[in-house]
N, C-alpha and C positions, 0 to 999 in steps of 0.2 A: 506832255504836261503831267506832272504827278498830282493825282487827285487827293492824295493824303488819306486814303481809305484803308490802308493796311491794318488789319486787326479790328476794324470797327464791326459792331454787331448790328445786323439789319433784319428786321421782321418784315417780310413781304407777303401781304395778304393776297389770297386768291391767286396763287402762283403755280398751279399745276399745269397751266397752259397759257398761251397768248401773251398779253402785255406783261402780266405779273411774272410769268416764267422768264420772259426776256429780261426784265429788270433784275431778277434774282441772278441770272447768268452774268449780266454786265457787272453787277456789284461784286460777285465772287471773283470775276476776272481781275478786278481792281484790288483784291485781297481781303474783301469783307467776308466775315462768317455770316451765313444767311440761314434764316429759318423760313421754309416754304410752308404754305398752308393751303388747304383745299379739301374737297369732299372725296376725291378719288385717290385711295392709297396706292393703287397700281401706278397711276400717272406721277404721283409725288415721288414714289420710290425710284422710278425710272429717271426722273429729272434730277434727283439728288445724286444718283449714281453717275450720271453724265457730268454733273458739275464737279464732283469730287475726283473724277478721273482726270480732270485737267490740272489738278495739283496746285491751284492758287488758293483762294479762300475756300473754306469748307462749308458744306451744306448739310442740313438735316431737315426733317419735316414733322408736322403734326397734322393729323386729320381732324378737320373741324367743319362745321356748317354754320354760316352766319345767320341762318334762320333760327338757330338755337340761342336763346338769351344767355345760356351758360357758357357760350363760346368765349366771352370776354375773359372770365376767370381762367378758362383753359388756355387761351392764347398767352395771357400774361405769365402764367405759371410755366408753360412750355418754353417761352422765350427766356425766362430766368434760368431754367435748367440748361437750355441749349447754348445760350449766348452769354450768360452772365449778366450783361447789361445790353439794353437796346439803345444804340446811338442813332439809328436811322429807322424810321417807320414809314413804310410805303402803304398807304391806305388805298386798297384796290378792292372793288366788289364786282360781282356780275351785274348785268343789266336786266331791266324788266322786259317783258314781251313788247313787241311793237304794237302800235295802235294809236288812234286819235284820242285826245283828251275828252272829247264829247262822249266817247264810249267807255271812259274809264270807270271801273267799279271801285267804290270807296274801300271795300275790304281788301282788294288787291293792292290798291295804292297804299293803304296802311301797312300791309305786310312788307312791301318793298321799302317803305320808309324805314321800318325797323332794321332791315338788312343793309340798306345802302347809306342811311344817314345815321341812325342811332348807334349802330355798331361802330362806325368810324368815330363818332364823337366820344363814345364810352371808352373805346380802346385807347384813343389818344389821351383822354383824361387820366387814365391809369399809368401811362408810360411817360407822360410829360414831366411830372415833378422831379424824377431823378435826372433828366436831361438838364433842367434848369439848375439843379444843385451842382451838377458837374460843369455847367457853363458851356455846354456844346450839345447840339442835337439837330436833326433834320426830320421834318415832317412833310411828306410829299403825298398829296391826294390826287389820284388819277380821276379826272373828270371826263368831259366830252366837249367837242367843239359846239355842241348844242346849247351850252350855257351862254354862249355869245350870239350864235346864230342858230335858232331853234331848227332842229332837223325834222322834216316832214315825217309823219307817221311814227315818231318816237316821243309822243307826248309825255308819258310817264318819266322817261329818262330825262327829257329836257327840264321837267319840273323838279324832280328829286335832286338831280345833280346841281341845279341852280341853288338849292338850299345850302349846299356845302360851300358855295362861293362866298356867301356872307359870313359863314362860320369861319372859314379859313382866313379870310382877310381880317376879321376881328381878332382872331387868335394870334395872328402874326404880330399885331401891334402890342399885344399883351406880353409877349415873350421875347421880343427882338433884343432887348437890352440884356437878356440872359444868355445870349449866344445861340439861341434856337431859331432856325429859319422855318417858315411855314409857307409852302407854295402849292399851287395846283398845276398839274401838267395835263394839257388838253389834247388828246389825240384827234386827228381828223380821220381820214380813211386809211388806217393801218391794216395791212393784210393779215388778219387773224381768222380763226374759226368763227368767232363771233360775227365778224364782218361778212364772212361767207353765209352765215345763217341769215343775216339781215338782207343781204342781196337776194337770197332765195325767197325770202318773204316778199320783197318788192316784186320779184318775177311772178310769184303766184298771184299777187294782188293785181298786177297790171296785165298779165297774160304775155309779157315779153319773155324772150329766152334769157337765160342767165348771162350769156355773153353780151346780149344787147343791154341788159341792165348794168353790167360792169362798164361797158363802153360809155354809156350815158353818164355814169358816175365819174369816170376818169375825165370826161370832157368838162366837168365842172371844176377840176383841179388844175390850177396854173402849171404845176409841175408835170401834169399829164400822166400821172401814174399813182397807184397806191403806195404808201410808205411801207417800209419793212419794220419788223419788230426790233431789229438791231438798231436801226436809226432812232426809233423812239426811246429805246432803253439807254442809248448813249446820252440822250438829253437828261434822262432821269439820273444817271450816274453823275453827271456834272452838277446837277442841282443838289445832290447829296454830298458833294465834295467840299474840301476845305477851301479851295479857291472861290467857291460860290457863296462865301460867308456874308456877302453884302446884298444878296438877292433874296428878298423875302416879301411876302404879301402880294405875290405876283401870280398872274394867270399866264402860263407859258404855253404857246401854241406849237404843236408839231403836226402840221396839216398840209404841207406842200403849197401853202397860200390859199387854201380853199375858203377860209373865212373872209368875207368881203369887207368887213368893217376895218377901220384903222386901229 
């Protein structure tokens, strides 16, 4: 299937590693020119070199920290210089520390709300008008399976990412007639460094070995395994594609069947 992405410009937030990097690689493979972002220049530079060595879509990067309110202007300006125009926006952020909501500190909650919610809202608001004017755009926000089935000991993540569900769905209705689709992509247990960190946190909390923790987690997944970054990124690439033009306002699960609700 031709995804129709040759020459499209894609801004992929938080893409120095993990799911963001995987999506940037998948989009570049389809011919997109991609702008990677993150805090680690070494990781970003290595990722860009690897993408460009494949000779499909080209990649560049900008170093930014979503904790800095000035990052919105920086990202918009960098995207304009690197891509000319942003056709595809991948809203991706890091996650908050694990823990129960009963123990949540309001200052920590507010700080992560700024990084995980307000930055997404603000960057989208800046990049959306040109998409509407051109009559084509894709906004994909990476969430978590926890917005449907809350994940134990990830209270902050469950709460903050759920805020984006209402925002994404409402926005999708506002811009659907303009040729812009707005969707959320929800990972289950996709094997990334972040999931390794969360598994280690569970091991430390329960006293079980890391392998015991992983085995127990795999047992809850009908597919019987963790997903790969490549599998997840392929779903993102399709949602960004021309053939996916009638898919909007949706929560798309990529979780191996782990979520139990219909």
